[in-house]
C-alpha positions as CSV (number, residue, x, y, z in Angstrom):
1,M,120.4,62.9,91.5
2,S,122.0,61.3,94.5
3,F,124.6,64.0,95.5
4,D,124.5,65.0,99.1
5,P,126.0,68.5,99.6
6,R,126.4,67.7,103.3
7,Q,129.2,65.4,102.4
8,S,131.1,68.0,100.4
9,R,134.3,69.6,101.6
10,H,134.3,72.9,99.6
11,F,131.7,75.4,98.5
12,R,132.9,77.3,95.5
13,F,132.0,80.7,94.1
14,V,132.7,79.8,90.4
15,R,131.9,82.9,88.4
16,A,129.5,85.7,87.8
17,D,128.6,87.0,84.3
18,Y,126.2,89.6,82.9
19,A,124.8,90.1,79.5
20,D,121.6,91.5,78.0
21,G,119.8,92.3,81.2
22,Q,120.6,88.9,82.9
23,A,123.1,88.1,85.6
24,Q,124.3,84.6,86.0
25,L,125.7,83.6,89.4
26,V,127.4,80.2,89.4
27,Y,128.3,78.0,92.4
28,A,129.4,74.5,93.0
29,F,130.1,72.0,95.8
30,D,133.6,70.5,95.3
31,G,134.0,69.7,91.6
32,G,130.3,68.9,91.2
33,V,127.5,70.2,89.0
34,E,127.4,73.9,88.5
35,L,124.5,75.6,90.2
36,V,123.4,78.5,88.1
37,E,121.2,81.3,89.4
38,R,119.7,83.9,87.1
39,V,118.7,87.4,88.0
40,I,116.8,89.2,85.2
41,F,116.6,93.0,85.0
42,P,113.8,94.1,82.7
43,G,114.4,96.6,79.9
44,A,118.0,97.0,81.1
45,P,119.9,99.8,79.5
46,A,123.4,99.6,78.2
47,I,126.0,100.0,81.0
48,A,127.4,103.5,80.8
49,P,131.3,103.4,80.7
50,A,131.5,105.7,83.7
51,R,129.5,103.1,85.7
52,R,131.3,100.0,84.5
53,A,133.6,99.5,87.4
54,A,130.8,100.2,89.9
55,F,128.6,97.7,88.1
56,D,131.3,95.0,88.1
57,A,131.9,95.6,91.8
58,A,128.1,95.4,92.6
59,L,127.8,92.2,90.5
60,K,130.7,90.6,92.4
61,L,129.0,91.6,95.7
62,L,125.7,90.1,94.5
63,H,127.4,86.8,93.6
64,L,129.0,86.6,97.0
65,V,125.9,87.5,99.0
66,A,123.4,85.3,97.0
67,G,125.6,82.3,97.5
68,V,124.2,81.9,101.0
69,S,121.1,80.2,99.5
70,Y,123.4,77.4,98.2
71,Y,126.1,77.3,100.9
72,K,123.6,76.4,103.6
73,A,122.6,73.2,101.8
74,G,125.9,71.6,102.7
75,V,127.8,74.0,105.1
76,P,131.1,72.5,104.1
77,E,134.3,73.2,105.9
78,A,135.9,75.4,103.3
79,I,134.8,78.4,101.2
80,V,136.6,78.9,97.9
81,V,136.4,81.9,95.5
82,D,137.6,80.8,92.2
83,A,138.5,84.3,91.1
84,G,140.9,84.7,94.1
85,S,141.0,85.9,97.6
86,L,139.1,88.9,98.9
87,D,140.2,92.0,100.6
88,D,139.7,92.2,104.4
89,A,136.6,94.5,104.2
90,T,134.8,92.2,101.8
91,A,135.7,89.0,103.7
92,D,134.7,90.7,107.0
93,L,131.3,91.7,105.6
94,L,130.6,88.2,104.3
95,D,131.8,86.4,107.4
96,E,129.4,88.5,109.5
97,L,126.5,88.1,107.1
98,Y,126.8,84.3,106.7
99,F,127.3,83.7,110.4
100,H,124.5,86.0,111.8
101,G,122.2,85.6,108.7
102,L,122.3,81.9,109.2
103,G,121.8,82.0,113.0
104,E,118.2,80.9,112.9
105,F,119.1,78.2,110.4
106,A,121.9,76.9,112.7
107,Y,119.6,76.9,115.7
108,H,116.9,74.8,114.1
109,N,119.4,72.4,112.6
110,K,121.4,72.2,115.8
111,L,124.6,73.3,114.0
112,D,127.4,75.4,115.5
113,L,128.8,77.8,112.9
114,A,131.4,79.4,115.2
115,G,134.7,79.4,113.4
116,R,133.3,77.5,110.4
117,I,132.5,80.4,108.1
118,R,135.8,81.8,106.8
119,F,135.9,83.6,103.5
120,P,139.4,83.6,101.8
121,R,141.2,86.8,102.4
122,G,144.6,88.3,101.5
123,A,143.9,90.5,98.5
124,S,144.9,94.2,98.7
125,A,142.2,96.7,99.4
126,P,140.9,98.3,96.3
127,A,141.1,102.1,95.7
128,P,138.1,103.9,97.3
129,A,135.1,103.9,95.0
130,A,134.5,107.1,93.1
131,A,131.2,109.0,92.7
132,I,129.7,108.0,89.3
133,G,127.0,110.6,88.8
134,L,124.0,108.7,89.9
135,P,120.7,110.7,89.5
136,P,119.0,111.9,92.7
137,R,116.2,109.4,92.9
138,S,115.2,106.5,95.1
139,L,114.6,102.8,94.5
140,V,112.1,101.7,97.1
141,P,111.7,97.9,97.7
142,V,108.0,97.0,98.2
143,G,107.2,93.7,99.9
144,G,103.4,93.8,100.0
145,G,103.2,94.7,103.7
146,K,102.5,97.9,105.7
147,D,106.1,99.0,106.2
148,S,107.1,99.6,102.6
149,L,103.8,101.3,101.9
150,V,104.5,103.7,104.8
151,S,107.8,104.5,103.2
152,V,106.2,105.2,99.8
153,E,103.7,107.6,101.4
154,L,106.5,109.4,103.4
155,L,108.6,109.8,100.2
156,K,105.5,111.3,98.5
157,T,105.5,114.0,101.2
158,L,109.0,115.0,100.0
159,H,107.9,114.8,96.3
160,E,110.7,112.3,95.9
161,D,111.4,110.9,92.4
162,A,111.0,107.2,93.4
163,T,110.4,103.8,91.8
164,A,108.8,100.9,93.6
165,A,110.9,97.8,93.2
166,W,110.4,94.2,94.0
167,V,112.1,90.8,93.5
168,G,110.1,87.8,92.4
169,L,106.7,87.3,90.7
170,S,104.2,87.9,93.5
171,P,100.8,89.2,92.2
172,L,100.1,90.6,95.6
173,I,103.2,92.8,95.6
174,A,102.4,93.8,92.0
175,A,98.9,94.9,93.1
176,C,100.4,97.0,96.0
177,V,102.8,98.6,93.6
178,E,100.0,99.5,91.2
179,R,98.1,101.1,94.1
180,T,101.1,103.3,95.1
181,G,100.9,105.1,91.7
182,L,104.7,104.9,91.4
183,P,106.5,103.4,88.4
184,G,107.5,99.9,89.1
185,L,110.6,97.8,88.6
186,N,110.2,94.0,88.9
187,V,113.4,92.0,89.0
188,E,113.1,88.2,88.6
189,R,115.3,85.8,90.5
190,R,115.5,82.2,89.3
191,L,117.2,79.9,91.8
192,A,119.2,77.0,90.4
193,P,116.8,74.1,90.1
194,E,119.2,71.6,91.6
195,L,118.8,73.4,95.0
196,F,115.2,72.1,95.2
197,E,116.4,68.6,94.4
198,Y,119.0,68.8,97.1
199,N,116.3,69.8,99.6
200,K,114.1,66.9,98.6
201,L,117.0,64.6,99.2
202,G,117.7,65.9,102.7
203,A,120.1,68.8,102.3
204,W,120.4,71.3,105.2
205,N,117.5,73.8,104.8
206,G,116.1,76.7,106.7
207,H,116.0,80.5,107.0
208,I,118.5,82.6,105.1
209,P,119.0,86.4,105.1
210,V,116.7,87.2,102.2
211,T,116.8,91.0,102.8
212,A,120.6,91.0,102.3
213,I,120.2,89.2,98.9
214,N,117.5,91.6,97.8
215,S,119.7,94.5,99.0
216,A,122.5,93.3,96.7
217,I,120.2,92.8,93.8
218,L,118.8,96.3,94.1
219,A,122.2,97.9,94.6
220,L,123.2,96.4,91.3
221,A,119.9,97.7,89.8
222,A,120.6,101.2,91.2
223,V,123.9,101.3,89.3
224,L,122.4,99.8,86.2
225,Y,119.3,102.0,85.9
226,G,120.6,105.1,87.7
227,Y,119.4,105.7,91.3
228,D,121.5,107.2,94.0
229,A,119.5,105.7,96.9
230,V,118.1,102.2,97.8
231,V,115.6,103.0,100.5
232,F,114.4,100.0,102.5
233,S,111.6,100.0,105.2
234,N,113.2,98.3,108.2
235,E,112.2,99.6,111.6
236,R,114.3,99.6,114.8
237,S,112.5,96.6,116.2
238,A,114.2,94.5,113.6
239,S,117.5,94.8,115.5
240,S,116.1,92.9,118.5
241,A,117.2,89.3,118.8
242,T,114.8,86.4,119.2
243,L,116.9,84.2,121.6
244,E,120.4,83.0,122.3
245,Y,122.0,79.9,120.9
246,A,125.6,78.6,121.3
247,G,126.6,81.8,123.0
248,Q,125.3,84.0,120.2
249,A,122.2,86.2,119.8
250,V,120.0,84.8,117.1
251,N,117.9,87.3,115.2
252,H,115.4,86.2,112.5
253,Q,115.7,89.7,111.1
254,W,119.4,90.2,111.2
255,S,119.8,91.5,107.7
256,K,116.9,93.9,108.4
257,G,118.7,95.2,111.5
258,W,120.8,98.3,112.1
259,E,124.1,96.6,112.2
260,F,123.7,95.1,108.7
261,E,122.4,98.3,107.3
262,R,125.3,100.3,108.7
263,R,127.9,97.8,107.4
264,F,126.3,97.3,104.0
265,A,125.8,101.0,103.4
266,A,129.5,101.7,104.2
267,Y,130.6,98.9,101.9
268,L,128.6,100.2,99.0
269,R,130.2,103.7,99.4
270,S,133.7,102.3,99.7
271,H,133.6,99.5,97.2
272,V,130.9,100.2,94.6
273,A,130.0,104.0,94.3
274,A,130.7,106.8,96.6
275,D,127.3,108.4,95.7
276,L,125.2,105.3,96.2
277,A,123.2,105.5,99.5
278,Y,121.6,102.5,101.2
279,C,119.3,103.1,104.1
280,S,116.0,102.4,105.9
281,L,113.5,105.2,106.0
282,L,111.8,103.7,109.1
283,R,114.9,102.9,111.2
284,P,114.0,105.4,114.0
285,L,110.6,103.9,114.5
286,S,109.2,100.9,116.4
287,E,106.8,98.5,114.7
288,L,103.9,100.2,116.5
289,A,105.0,103.6,115.3
290,V,105.1,102.4,111.7
291,T,101.6,100.9,112.2
292,K,100.3,104.1,113.5
293,L,101.5,105.9,110.4
294,F,100.0,103.2,108.2
295,A,96.6,103.6,109.9
296,R,96.4,107.3,108.8
297,Q,95.1,106.3,105.3
298,T,92.9,103.5,104.0
299,R,94.0,103.2,100.4
300,Y,95.9,100.0,100.9
301,D,93.4,98.1,103.1
302,D,92.2,95.8,100.4
303,V,95.5,95.0,98.8
304,F,98.3,94.8,101.4
305,S,99.3,91.7,103.4
306,S,102.1,90.9,105.8
307,C,101.2,87.2,106.0
308,N,104.3,85.3,104.9
309,R,102.3,82.4,103.6
310,N,101.6,84.6,100.6
311,F,105.3,84.7,99.7
312,K,106.4,81.1,100.1
313,I,108.1,79.7,97.0
314,L,106.4,76.4,97.5
315,G,103.1,75.4,99.2
316,P,99.5,76.8,99.4
317,K,98.7,80.5,99.7
318,P,95.9,81.9,101.8
319,A,92.7,82.3,100.0
320,D,92.0,85.9,101.2
321,R,95.5,87.4,101.9
322,W,95.5,86.6,105.6
323,C,95.8,83.1,106.9
324,G,94.8,84.3,110.4
325,Q,97.0,81.7,112.1
326,C,100.7,82.8,111.7
327,P,102.7,85.2,113.9
328,K,102.6,87.9,111.2
329,C,98.8,87.8,111.1
330,H,98.7,87.9,114.9
331,F,101.1,90.8,115.2
332,V,99.7,93.0,112.4
333,F,96.2,92.5,113.8
334,L,97.3,93.4,117.4
335,A,99.5,96.3,116.2
336,L,96.7,97.9,114.1
337,A,94.0,97.5,116.7
338,P,95.0,100.5,118.9
339,F,95.0,102.8,115.9
340,V,92.1,101.9,113.7
341,T,88.4,101.4,114.3
342,K,87.3,97.8,115.1
343,P,85.0,97.5,112.0
344,R,87.9,98.6,109.7
345,L,90.3,96.0,111.2
346,L,87.7,93.2,111.0
347,A,87.1,94.2,107.3
348,I,90.8,93.9,106.6
349,F,91.2,90.5,108.2
350,G,87.7,89.1,107.7
351,R,87.6,87.8,111.3
352,N,88.4,88.9,114.9
353,L,91.7,87.1,115.9
354,L,91.5,88.5,119.4
355,D,88.2,86.8,120.1
356,D,89.4,83.3,119.3
357,E,90.7,81.3,122.3
358,T,92.5,78.9,120.0
359,Q,94.9,81.8,119.1
360,T,96.1,82.3,122.7
361,A,99.5,80.6,122.4
362,G,100.3,82.8,119.3
363,F,99.6,86.0,121.2
364,D,101.5,84.8,124.2
365,A,104.6,84.3,122.1
366,L,104.3,87.9,120.7
367,M,104.2,89.2,124.3
368,E,107.1,86.9,125.2
369,F,104.8,85.5,128.0
370,R,106.2,82.0,128.8
371,E,107.6,81.8,125.2
372,H,110.3,83.5,123.2
373,K,109.4,85.8,120.4
374,P,108.5,84.0,117.2
375,F,111.0,83.6,114.4
376,E,109.2,86.1,112.2
377,C,109.4,89.8,111.3
378,V,107.3,91.0,114.3
379,G,107.8,93.7,116.9
380,E,109.4,93.3,120.3
381,G,107.5,91.7,123.2
382,R,107.2,95.0,125.0
383,E,105.4,96.5,121.9
384,S,102.8,93.6,121.9
385,R,102.3,94.0,125.7
386,A,101.7,97.7,125.4
387,A,99.3,97.2,122.5
388,M,97.3,94.6,124.4
389,H,97.2,96.8,127.5
390,A,95.8,99.7,125.4
391,L,93.1,97.4,124.1
392,S,92.2,96.2,127.6
393,L,91.2,99.9,128.4
394,R,88.8,100.1,125.5
395,A,85.2,99.0,125.8
396,E,85.0,97.6,122.2
397,W,88.0,95.3,122.8
398,R,88.2,94.3,126.5
399,E,85.5,91.6,126.4
400,D,87.2,89.7,123.5
401,A,88.6,86.4,124.7
402,I,92.4,87.1,124.2
403,V,92.2,90.6,125.7
404,A,90.1,89.4,128.7
405,R,92.5,86.6,129.3
406,F,95.4,89.2,129.2
407,V,93.7,91.2,131.9
408,D,93.2,88.2,134.1
409,E,96.4,86.2,133.7
410,V,99.1,88.3,132.1
411,L,98.6,91.9,133.2
412,P,99.0,91.1,137.0
413,Q,102.6,89.9,136.3
414,L,103.7,93.0,134.4
415,D,105.3,96.2,135.6
416,A,103.8,99.6,134.6
417,G,106.9,100.3,132.5
418,E,106.2,97.2,130.3
419,I,102.7,98.4,129.2
420,D,103.2,102.1,128.3
421,L,102.1,102.6,124.7
422,A,103.4,106.2,124.4
423,S,107.0,105.2,125.1
424,Q,106.9,102.8,122.2
425,L,105.9,105.4,119.7
426,A,108.8,107.9,120.2
427,P,111.4,107.9,117.3
428,S,115.0,107.3,118.1
429,D,118.0,109.2,116.7
430,E,119.8,106.2,115.4
431,H,119.5,105.9,111.6
432,G,121.4,106.2,108.4
433,I,118.8,108.1,106.4
434,A,120.3,109.7,103.3
435,P,120.8,113.4,103.9
436,R,118.5,114.6,101.1
437,L,115.7,112.4,102.6
438,A,116.2,113.6,106.1
439,G,113.2,115.8,106.0
440,V,111.0,112.7,106.2
441,V,111.8,112.6,110.0
442,D,109.4,115.5,110.4
443,A,106.5,113.4,109.1
444,Y,107.0,110.9,112.0
445,R,105.6,113.3,114.5
């Protein structure tokens, strides 16, 4: 294969089909080979006639959202939807998603996407979506880390009828789902194999808004299987940008942030089903507040992991769930330390990351000390500074190399307002939690 998508002029959304529990999403560059992605829904029921229009709308949305995985290989000058132009609301959503969701990708590849991403518009707005009688139960995405497990336990306090869902074939996530005790739904996503060949040959590559893709997959699953809520576990820290590039804020977690949640939820209600809710149960909370809730119980200590090296499509995986070297390992260790005993934390990680001088640069980046925040799903710099300060006041931690160095070199340069732990734990009022799940807010206290 010698085709270079970077030389293409058009990226095409060719068609989307569904049959027997399998969605086929088809794309192409110019008039080239068709790129066929398959999304497989296990034990899929027949589509109820009353839900057919909503299902078709959700399938169309998935096709348009998942295309970001392929578009970024070439970033051509024109986007074409073979089925025809889009209404303004759909085009607006996709323009925003592709532009902001590819912000980190653009930064690392030194590309300027301003004015380049323009979905074709001009179609009339559809009639507002109707309610389709979805049952009152929640589909809860589980990613193997602490956040989604906190959501599971919060939903249990409400006695919510919930199913743990995940996309992909991760054994680690499967083990976490089994430990939750909830029924599970595992959707398989098979990327077009040509994409990997393009990458080997030098196509543009980098970070994409995976959460947006999974959101579209699970919205389709909610209509198919019958759930009135897709309940993610994205905290308020996810809305914080990493840096600025080409005059725009770049946020590694943009599709986990409040702006995407708000827009996507409104789109599902207006274009898919009026009774389909999309929200994050943890939106009012900081990362530290989520971690404090996670620390209340120990049932997941030996199965959870937030280390992203466990979830890479290609490459080696950590031998013991935590590589101990990446920003996610650094942050989860630091965030848990104020809320769990030291022996418990060392048992989870198998080592003390805060007593290893070679890890200094990683913790500096978390605190945004002489560095910008890492391009990872980690808390804000002020959260890391507050957690480190809390540890510096505790005898069991303050002699460890990273904490002692914080006291000597970093702390003298900080204001008191930058190190207050209590202020980082208070919930905010900004969220889109579905009304029938609103009682969960009481469990934050």
